[in-house]
VOGU-3710 file (C-alpha; in Angstrom, 3 decimals, decimal comma):
1> mkrvlvtgas> -6,505/22,051/12,169  -4,709/18,619/11,913  -2,091/18,866/9,501  -0,373/15,658/7,824  2,767/15,345/5,583  2,321/12,591/3,039  5,084/10,684/1,366  4,570/8,689/-1,877  1,528/11,212/-2,355  1,630/10,459/-6,191
11> gfigkhttaf> 2,183/6,792/-6,059  -0,561/4,030/-6,642  -1,798/4,240/-2,849  -0,970/7,804/-1,981  -2,983/9,662/-4,859  -6,024/8,156/-3,283  -5,326/9,390/0,151  -5,900/13,108/-0,324  -9,634/13,191/-0,623  -9,924/11,080/2,495
21> leaagyevha> -7,539/13,116/4,373  -9,319/16,382/3,596  -12,558/14,818/4,404  -11,161/13,746/7,786  -10,272/17,447/8,343  -6,716/17,259/7,568  -4,575/20,222/5,885  -2,592/17,971/3,700  0,965/18,519/2,583  2,302/16,219/-0,054
31> vstaaspaql> 5,997/15,527/-0,887  7,456/14,148/-3,789  10,904/13,533/-5,162  10,015/14,662/-8,868  8,177/17,883/-9,767  4,852/18,527/-8,144  2,345/16,451/-10,246  -0,715/18,112/-11,862  -2,937/17,773/-9,119  -4,057/21,466/-8,183
41> etatfkwhqa> -3,250/22,662/-4,857  -6,176/24,039/-2,687  -6,534/25,890/0,668  -6,315/22,517/2,475  -3,789/20,621/-0,094  -0,292/21,806/-0,833  2,855/19,931/-2,842  6,232/20,059/-1,688  9,366/18,888/-3,804  12,346/17,075/-1,978
51> dlldpakvaa> 14,497/14,282/-2,595  13,337/12,088/0,379  16,613/10,050/0,425  18,461/13,436/1,470  17,927/14,007/5,138  18,724/17,761/5,110  16,144/18,218/2,420  13,554/16,196/4,367  14,295/18,209/7,514  13,776/21,405/5,720
61> vvrtvkpshl> 10,366/20,366/4,300  9,147/18,944/7,696  10,615/22,253/9,470  8,249/24,526/6,940  5,094/22,416/7,420  5,396/21,405/11,037  2,823/18,491/10,599  1,046/17,233/13,531  0,512/13,672/11,689  2,800/11,765/9,396
71> lhlawyavpg> 1,822/9,085/6,880  4,928/7,476/5,325  3,992/5,592/2,239  6,898/5,952/0,059  9,598/3,344/-0,508  11,494/1,841/-3,325  8,696/-0,074/-5,207  9,976/-0,919/-8,922  8,002/-4,131/-9,916  10,215/-7,172/-10,258
81> kfwaapenlq> 13,301/-5,204/-8,445  12,299/-4,336/-5,361  12,468/-7,446/-3,451  16,195/-7,732/-3,444  17,297/-4,126/-4,461  19,929/-2,509/-2,416  17,793/0,668/-2,345  15,722/-1,049/0,406  18,625/-0,131/2,746  18,562/3,457/1,661
91> wvnaslslmq> 15,006/3,493/2,475  15,510/2,125/6,030  17,743/5,428/6,726  15,525/7,653/4,689  12,376/6,575/6,947  14,259/7,025/10,145  15,667/10,336/9,323  11,987/11,462/8,319  10,781/10,151/11,797  13,253/11,837/13,900
101> afhgeggrrv> 12,575/15,156/11,880  9,058/14,870/12,463  9,260/14,209/16,221  11,813/17,068/16,353  9,260/19,547/15,003  6,569/18,438/17,584  4,923/15,657/15,337  2,528/13,666/17,314  1,482/10,822/15,370  3,035/8,580/12,552
111> vmagtcaeyd> 1,820/5,758/10,536  4,076/4,234/8,231  3,383/1,431/5,286  4,504/-1,965/5,984  4,428/-5,116/4,094  2,887/-8,896/4,536  6,362/-9,808/3,475  7,420/-9,231/6,825  5,553/-12,450/8,007  6,532/-15,988/8,124
121> wsyaqcseas> 4,888/-17,077/4,875  4,455/-20,889/6,210  1,453/-19,631/8,216  -1,614/-19,497/5,702  -3,053/-16,872/7,687  -1,316/-13,609/9,531  -2,268/-12,162/12,602  -0,409/-9,203/13,981  -0,687/-10,805/17,430  0,314/-14,676/16,458
131> tpcqpatlyg> 2,255/-14,927/13,449  5,813/-14,883/13,476  7,852/-12,199/11,475  10,247/-14,089/9,435  10,952/-12,150/6,218  12,591/-14,291/3,484  13,527/-11,147/1,157  15,496/-7,905/1,695  12,591/-5,751/1,234  10,693/-7,770/4,061
141> vakhatrlll> 13,709/-7,360/6,026  14,190/-3,766/5,814  10,548/-3,092/6,327  10,482/-5,063/9,403  13,855/-3,438/10,839  12,161/-0,077/10,075  9,188/-1,045/12,003  11,159/-2,398/15,176  12,839/1,148/15,134  9,694/2,989/14,873
151> eawarqtgms> 8,131/1,171/17,623  11,182/1,722/20,037  11,618/5,276/19,103  7,801/6,083/19,937  8,136/4,379/23,132  11,118/6,478/24,171  9,533/9,678/22,876  6,018/8,982/23,657  5,322/9,688/19,981  2,084/7,583/18,807
161> sawgriffly> 2,731/5,402/15,885  1,064/2,618/13,801  2,389/0,380/10,944  0,081/-0,760/8,585  0,976/-4,255/6,735  -0,244/-4,173/3,219  -1,357/-7,504/1,758  -2,170/-7,527/-2,120  -3,966/-4,848/-3,765  -5,114/-3,853/-7,349
171> gpdeyparlv> -7,000/-0,758/-9,246  -6,681/1,712/-11,764  -3,053/2,674/-12,854  -1,563/-0,572/-11,449  1,754/-1,480/-13,016  0,681/-3,351/-16,318  2,616/-6,631/-15,700  0,840/-7,352/-12,522  -1,997/-9,841/-12,456  -5,085/-7,782/-12,568
181> psvissivdg> -4,146/-5,370/-15,405  -2,286/-8,117/-17,338  -5,466/-10,203/-17,493  -7,540/-7,064/-18,451  -5,067/-6,071/-21,185  -4,996/-9,599/-22,678  -8,563/-10,089/-22,706  -9,250/-6,495/-24,133  -6,913/-7,276/-26,948  -8,576/-10,697/-27,574
191> kparcthgeq> -5,415/-12,587/-26,685  -5,122/-15,541/-24,226  -4,896/-14,754/-20,434  -2,073/-17,171/-19,718  -1,718/-17,559/-16,058  -0,743/-20,202/-13,649  -2,957/-22,681/-11,976  -4,597/-20,144/-10,134  -5,125/-22,499/-6,690  -3,471/-19,823/-4,681
201> srdfmyvedv> -5,472/-18,133/-2,213  -4,860/-14,457/-1,615  -6,209/-11,415/0,021  -6,644/-8,550/-2,568  -8,081/-5,240/-1,741  -9,142/-2,278/-4,189  -6,617/0,450/-4,087  -9,258/3,164/-2,992  -9,730/0,779/0,081  -6,374/0,639/0,937
211> aaafvallds> -5,825/4,396/0,968  -9,230/4,748/3,100  -7,867/2,071/5,600  -4,463/4,158/6,014  -6,392/7,227/6,651  -8,728/5,704/9,167  -5,557/4,235/10,992  -3,843/7,685/10,982  -6,923/9,282/12,370  -7,455/6,567/15,158
221> dvegnvnias> -5,605/6,261/18,409  -4,639/2,705/17,277  -0,991/1,631/18,007  1,123/-1,095/16,631  0,737/-3,377/13,890  -2,336/-3,447/11,789  -3,063/-5,656/8,654  -4,421/-3,808/5,756  -6,460/-6,311/3,795  -10,001/-6,768/2,791
231> ghpallkdiv> -10,732/-9,907/5,021  -12,251/-11,645/2,203  -9,395/-14,094/0,490  -9,981/-15,373/-2,958  -8,401/-17,973/-5,478  -6,314/-16,380/-8,000  -8,143/-18,244/-10,613  -11,485/-16,838/-9,390  -10,217/-13,224/-9,651  -9,273/-14,021/-13,144
241> yaiadqlgrr> -12,534/-15,302/-14,143  -14,362/-12,538/-12,417  -12,215/-10,247/-14,973  -12,927/-12,634/-17,696  -16,505/-12,787/-17,066  -17,188/-9,129/-16,808  -15,504/-8,646/-20,316  -17,517/-11,870/-21,695  -14,325/-13,763/-22,738  -13,956/-16,688/-20,184
251> dlvelgaipa> -12,559/-18,588/-23,103  -9,519/-16,543/-23,306  -8,341/-17,716/-19,805  -5,800/-20,278/-19,945  -4,874/-21,760/-16,337  -1,618/-23,596/-16,097  -0,291/-22,126/-19,172  2,711/-20,607/-17,203  4,192/-22,380/-13,992  3,665/-21,265/-10,574
261> npadpaalva> 6,602/-20,058/-8,394  7,300/-23,130/-6,414  8,446/-20,569/-3,628  4,835/-19,071/-3,616  2,763/-20,409/-0,419  -0,471/-21,913/-1,287  -2,314/-19,435/1,077  -1,688/-15,950/2,230  -4,384/-14,145/3,890  -4,710/-11,771/6,515
271> dvsrlrdevg> -6,788/-11,616/9,890  -8,229/-8,113/9,949  -9,917/-7,998/13,067  -7,619/-5,099/14,243  -8,678/-3,128/11,288  -12,284/-3,892/11,655  -12,871/-3,839/15,390  -10,252/-1,293/16,753  -9,804/0,903/13,621  -13,516/0,690/12,901
281> fvpqyplqkg> -12,591/0,307/9,027  -14,645/-1,566/6,693  -13,852/-1,857/2,874  -16,254/-0,324/0,482  -15,163/-2,416/-2,465  -16,142/-5,967/-2,879  -14,041/-7,685/-5,391  -16,688/-7,577/-8,263  -17,120/-4,041/-7,734  -13,525/-3,245/-7,562
291> iertiesfma> -12,785/-5,234/-10,722  -15,705/-3,289/-12,446  -14,087/0,000/-11,703  -10,724/-1,126/-12,714  -12,003/-2,265/-16,105  -13,960/0,932/-16,620  -10,734/2,802/-15,827  -8,739/0,651/-18,150  -11,206/1,116/-21,043  -11,298/5,078/-20,406
301> gqkk> -7,662/5,182/-20,789  -7,585/3,038/-24,167  -10,023/5,729/-25,710  -7,500/8,754/-24,971
//
């Protein structure tokens, strides 16, 4: 049986990967820094606790599990802080230590999570083959450096590797201040949903689709950079209105109520040709359906 070690398995994306991995025939070993979450272990799913910033503890987990595959999603991701946080440097080192430990125990294929922040955002559409990488933040630089080192190490050792560049995502349990949950919360509370002008074009993908895309990439033999996105960009105002319409309160939307960040590009969308044609992955949740499920989850949480 294929055996995978998943980091960040209790996170926004990671917690959705378990079912997809088991369905693909993997024995899943999830590692978390804190105590193991409440998710029950099964014959094909186990939790491990380790500080991922401690190379010795990481090596011990890898030695115990002896995974054939590695899905590395963990990183410092505190909203509003991660762009410039010095912790990004720690996670470069942690990722490299994990990579070396994995290879040392006979690991065959590794997939790590990258970011669209690696690209030069002066290009409206980002293609793995043609868009230059020119990250403007410490976070983007740290991810890009990790990717370069992973590729070099994989070439030198013969290990199979791929790098999934995440664009924009949304879904249940997202950080409350982010666009989709903040608009849902405001409208449900009967308060104005104050937004920027909303003319920015972005490629949003439902979180379960993001998780499924990473599993599909891991289970393929595709190597190198792969954009993880829906391929269906939308204006932010259209996303906001889709939420408001499902809740029946378009009147609460206030576009232009807050200033847009002048550094934000007008358009930032993904070329998903590699994900679609080489990995063979097609998202299952169009925007309307994803928003519907996100609202349903929010409302269910309100009733608890």
